[in-house]
C-alpha positions in Angstrom: 173.3 103.9 148.9 170.4 106.3 148.4 168.8 108.6 151.0 165.8 111.0 151.1 168.0 113.9 149.8 168.9 111.8 146.7 165.3 111.1 145.9 164.4 114.7 146.3 167.1 115.7 143.9 166.0 113.0 141.4 162.4 114.4 141.5 163.6 118.0 141.0 165.9 117.1 138.1 163.2 115.0 136.5 160.6 117.7 136.7 162.9 120.2 135.0 163.9 117.7 132.3 160.3 116.6 131.6 159.0 120.2 131.3 161.2 120.6 128.2 159.5 117.6 126.5 161.1 115.2 124.0 164.5 116.4 122.7 163.5 115.5 119.1 159.9 116.8 118.8 159.2 118.6 122.1 156.1 116.4 122.8 155.4 116.7 126.5 153.6 113.4 127.3 156.6 111.0 127.7 157.0 107.5 129.1 160.1 107.4 131.4 162.0 105.6 134.1 164.0 107.6 136.5 167.1 106.3 138.2 170.2 107.0 140.2 173.4 105.1 139.3 176.1 104.9 142.0 179.5 104.5 140.4 182.8 104.2 142.4 183.2 108.0 142.7 180.1 109.4 141.1 176.3 109.5 141.6 174.5 109.8 138.3 170.8 111.0 138.0 169.2 110.0 134.8 165.9 109.4 132.9 165.3 106.6 130.3 162.8 108.4 128.0 160.5 107.0 125.3 158.4 109.4 123.2 155.2 107.9 121.9 154.8 110.7 119.3 158.0 110.4 117.3 159.3 107.1 118.6 162.6 108.4 120.0 164.2 106.6 122.9 167.2 108.0 124.8 168.9 108.3 128.2 169.0 111.8 129.6 171.8 112.3 132.1 170.5 115.1 134.3 173.2 115.5 136.9 176.5 113.9 138.1 177.9 114.4 141.6 181.2 113.3 143.1 180.9 111.0 146.0 183.2 111.8 148.9 
């Protein structure tokens, strides 16, 4: 399932994505949920983001990896 390396990657990808702020208005104080989805052959790192300033909600796919 998940290991320490997966969580470390999730944190790294999340920090990079959140530094850019909201994709609509660039506001940098966002509400978010981070997750890793394990599909049959792929691991997907994502954020569900809500911007309190402009009201935008979206899913940001940060990275996808093939599972061997």
